[in-house]
C-alpha positions in Angstrom: 5.8 -27.9 -25.7 6.7 -24.0 -26.0 9.5 -22.8 -24.1 11.5 -19.6 -24.0 15.2 -20.6 -24.2 18.8 -19.3 -24.9 20.9 -21.7 -27.7 24.3 -20.4 -25.9 25.1 -18.2 -23.1 24.2 -14.2 -23.8 22.5 -15.5 -26.6 19.0 -13.8 -27.8 16.2 -15.5 -26.0 13.9 -17.1 -28.0 10.3 -19.2 -28.3 11.3 -22.7 -28.8 9.7 -26.1 -29.5 11.4 -28.7 -26.9 10.6 -31.7 -25.4 8.0 -32.3 -22.8 9.9 -33.2 -19.6 9.4 -36.4 -17.6 9.4 -36.3 -13.7 12.0 -38.4 -12.2 11.2 -40.2 -9.0 10.6 -38.0 -6.3 9.5 -35.1 -8.8 6.6 -33.9 -10.1 5.7 -32.3 -13.3 4.0 -28.9 -13.5 1.5 -27.8 -16.4 2.7 -23.7 -15.9 0.1 -21.3 -16.2 2.3 -18.5 -14.7 6.0 -17.7 -14.9 7.3 -14.7 -12.5 10.2 -12.6 -14.3 13.1 -12.1 -12.3 16.6 -10.2 -13.0 18.3 -13.5 -12.3 16.3 -14.4 -15.3 18.4 -13.1 -17.8 21.7 -12.7 -15.5 21.5 -16.7 -15.8 20.9 -17.0 -19.4 24.2 -14.6 -19.9 26.2 -17.7 -17.7 26.0 -15.8 -14.3 26.2 -19.3 -12.8 28.9 -20.5 -15.5 31.5 -22.6 -13.9 29.7 -23.1 -10.5 26.8 -25.4 -11.6 26.1 -27.8 -14.5 24.3 -26.4 -17.5 22.6 -27.6 -20.2 21.6 -26.2 -23.7 19.0 -25.5 -24.9 18.8 -23.5 -21.5 15.1 -23.0 -20.6 14.8 -19.3 -19.0 12.8 -18.7 -16.0 12.8 -20.0 -12.1 9.7 -18.9 -10.5 6.1 -20.4 -11.6 2.8 -21.3 -10.6 0.4 -24.0 -12.2 -0.8 -27.6 -11.6 0.6 -31.1 -10.8 0.1 -32.6 -14.4 2.0 -35.9 -13.2 3.8 -37.5 -10.2 7.5 -39.3 -10.6 7.8 -42.7 -8.7 8.2 -43.3 -5.0 6.6 -41.1 -2.0 5.3 -37.8 -2.8 3.6 -35.1 -0.8 1.5 -33.9 -3.6 -1.7 -35.3 -6.0 -2.1 -34.4 -9.6 -4.4 -31.2 -10.0 -2.6 -29.5 -7.2 -2.3 -25.9 -7.5 1.1 -25.2 -6.8 3.9 -22.3 -6.7 7.7 -22.3 -6.6 11.0 -22.3 -7.8 13.1 -24.0 -10.1 16.5 -24.9 -8.3 17.9 -28.0 -9.2 20.8 -28.5 -11.6 21.7 -28.9 -14.4 20.5 -25.4 -15.0 18.3 -25.5 -18.1 16.8 -28.6 -18.0 13.2 -27.2 -16.8 12.7 -23.7 -16.9 9.6 -21.6 -15.7 9.1 -19.9 -19.5 7.5 -23.1 -20.6 4.8 -25.3 -20.6 5.8 -27.9 -18.5 8.7 -28.3 -15.9 9.8 -31.0 -13.5 10.8 -30.1 -9.8 11.6 -32.3 -6.6 8.5 -32.7 -4.5 11.1 -31.4 -1.4 12.2 -28.4 -3.4 11.0 -25.3 -2.9 7.5 -25.8 -4.0 4.1 -25.2 -2.0 0.7 -25.4 -2.3 -0.9 -22.3 -3.3 -3.9 -21.5 -0.8 -7.2 -20.6 -1.4 -8.0 -16.9 -1.8 -4.8 -16.6 -3.8 -4.8 -16.7 -7.6 -1.8 -18.3 -9.4 -0.8 -15.3 -11.0 -0.3 -13.9 -7.8 1.4 -16.9 -6.5 3.8 -17.0 -9.4 5.2 -13.5 -8.4 5.8 -14.3 -4.8 9.1 -17.0 -5.0 12.2 -15.0 -5.8 11.3 -11.5 -4.9 9.2 -12.1 -1.6 11.5 -14.8 -0.4 14.4 -12.3 -1.0 12.6 -9.5 0.8 11.7 -11.9 3.7 15.2 -13.3 4.2 16.8 -9.4 3.8 14.4 -8.5 6.3 15.1 -11.4 8.6 18.8 -10.9 8.3 19.4 -7.6 9.3 17.3 -7.7 12.4 15.9 -4.7 11.5 13.2 -3.8 14.7 10.3 -1.4 15.5 11.0 2.2 15.5 14.1 1.7 13.5 14.8 3.0 9.9 15.7 1.2 7.1 16.8 3.0 3.5 15.7 0.6 0.3 17.2 2.0 -2.9 15.3 0.2 -5.9 12.3 0.3 -3.6 9.7 0.2 -6.3 10.6 -3.2 -8.3 9.6 -6.6 -6.5 11.8 -7.4 -3.9 11.4 -3.7 -2.8 7.8 -3.2 -2.8 7.6 -7.0 -0.8 10.3 -5.7 1.5 8.7 -2.3 2.1 5.1 -3.9 3.1 7.0 -6.3 5.2 9.0 -3.6 7.4 6.2 -1.4 7.2 4.5 -4.1 9.0 7.2 -4.1 11.9 6.7 -0.6 12.4 9.8 0.2 11.0 10.4 3.4 8.9 11.2 3.2 5.7 12.9 5.4 3.0 12.0 4.3 -0.5 14.6 5.6 -3.1 12.9 5.0 -6.4 13.2 6.4 -10.2 10.3 8.4 -11.0 7.4 9.6 -9.0 6.3 7.0 -7.0 4.8 8.4 -3.8 1.4 7.2 -3.8 2.2 3.6 -4.5 5.4 3.2 -2.3 3.0 5.1 0.4 0.1 2.5 -0.1 2.8 0.1 0.8 3.8 1.4 3.9 7.0 3.8 3.1 7.0 6.6 5.3 9.0 8.7 3.1 9.4 8.0 -0.8 12.5 9.9 -2.9 13.2 10.1 -6.4 16.4 9.6 -7.0 16.1 11.1 -10.7 15.4 14.6 -9.7 18.8 15.5 -8.4 22.0 14.4 -7.3 21.7 15.5 -3.7 18.1 14.9 -3.1 18.2 11.1 -1.2 21.0 12.5 0.9 19.3 15.6 1.8 16.0 13.9 2.4 17.5 11.5 4.8 19.7 14.0 6.4 16.4 15.9 7.1 14.4 12.5 8.6 17.3 11.1 10.4 20.1 13.2 10.7 22.4 10.9 12.7 21.3 8.3 9.6 19.5 5.1 8.8 19.8 2.2 10.7 19.9 -0.1 7.5 20.2 0.7 3.8 19.3 -2.1 1.5 20.6 -1.7 -1.9 18.9 -3.7 -4.5 20.3 -2.1 -7.5 23.7 -0.3 -7.4 26.7 -2.3 -9.3 29.2 0.8 -9.3 31.3 0.7 -6.3 30.7 4.2 -6.1 27.2 4.7 -6.0 27.0 2.1 -3.2 29.4 3.8 -1.1 27.5 7.4 -1.4 24.3 5.2 -0.1 26.5 3.6 2.8 27.4 7.3 3.7 23.8 7.4 4.6 24.1 4.9 7.3 24.5 5.6 10.9 27.8 4.6 12.5 27.1 1.3 13.9 24.5 0.8 10.7 24.2 -2.0 8.7 24.4 -1.7 4.9 23.2 -5.0 2.5 23.6 -5.5 -1.2 22.4 -7.9 -3.4 24.4 -7.5 -6.1 28.0 -8.1 -4.8 29.4 -4.7 -5.0 32.2 -4.1 -2.8 32.0 -1.6 0.0 33.9 0.9 1.6 35.8 0.1 4.9 33.9 0.8 8.6 30.5 0.1 7.3 29.1 -3.7 8.3 28.5 -4.6 4.9 26.1 -8.0 4.2 25.9 -10.0 0.9 22.5 -11.6 0.2 22.7 -14.9 -1.1 18.9 -16.3 -2.0 17.4 -19.5 0.0 14.0 -20.4 -0.5 12.1 -22.8 1.4 8.9 -24.7 0.9 7.7 -23.5 4.3 8.5 -19.2 3.8 6.7 -19.4 0.6 4.2 -21.1 2.7 4.0 -18.2 5.1 4.6 -15.7 2.0 1.2 -17.2 0.3 -0.7 -16.9 3.6 -0.2 -13.5 3.8 -1.0 -12.8 0.1 -4.0 -14.8 0.4 -5.1 -12.9 3.3 -4.6 -9.4 1.9 -2.0 -8.6 4.3 0.9 -8.9 1.4 0.0 -6.8 -1.5 1.7 -8.5 -4.6 2.8 -5.9 -7.0 2.0 -7.1 -10.4 2.8 -4.5 -13.3 2.6 -6.0 -16.4 0.9 -9.5 -17.3 2.1 -10.8 -21.0 1.9 -13.4 -22.8 4.7 -16.2 -23.3 5.8 -15.0 -26.6 6.5 -11.3 -25.2 8.9 -12.5 -22.9 12.1 -11.7 -24.9 10.9 -8.1 -24.9 10.2 -8.5 -21.2 13.5 -9.5 -20.4 15.3 -6.8 -22.5 13.0 -4.4 -20.5 14.1 -5.5 -17.2 17.7 -5.6 -18.1 17.5 -1.7 -18.6 16.4 -1.4 -15.1 13.6 0.9 -13.7 11.2 -1.9 -12.6 7.9 -1.1 -10.9 6.4 -4.3 -9.1 6.4 -7.7 -10.9 6.1 -8.7 -14.4 4.3 -12.3 -15.0 4.1 -14.4 -17.9 0.7 -16.0 -19.3 1.7 -19.5 -20.6 
């Protein structure tokens, strides 16, 4: 089968021919139709998880997928051949199965769910990582109606979902983005949008005008520099919360939260139902064929993503 893989950590991803996997007992094999691109895909290929979990090479890239069950492994199983499913590859060894390939195997009790009627598989593929992250971040901060939330990197996949979920709770969302995204972010529910490329003090000025005491919650999805994260945490009110998804150390005196993704089938079900009903928009920016995955990964690595990129397998 065709798949995007790397031969070693930090090697260039390329299209390879690899054996089709066979499902073990308790697994299902999925004929993948779409794969969702996430920053964790290229980070994993670079060795971000080296030393923490087993890996195998060639390492098949990608985790978020949508497709149809093609084969059932031995033992009890909650799925049937032909079921439309979506989910996330999580079981080690990393690289045994990847979403950027024609087939993959996943445990039936892993983060995998039926795609409901009304949710196209191309949209389902964009939900698992970004949607789950947004929902878990929102739940972890416990931000309530009438409170304020500053999202740095709001135009990307996680930020787009987080903006919608928070706005649905009547939270005032300040979306910090790169470029002119005011119309799009307003459509997702942002109360205010700030272009961080317009000037070094633009974000601080905008937050001060809206919330003179500072925002209640900061979610920084992009900063890898401690100084940049510290500048953003300075916009949080006393007693507020700052969340980083990049593991950046924060300044003293701020309640800092590190985020760790923990997807579940139940959360996927809830997100899928919201998307199927139209209450949750799935912001797909690019739809590319599998062979364009290496270029898409390079573009994502460069930053400034808008919405989600989906690969057509």
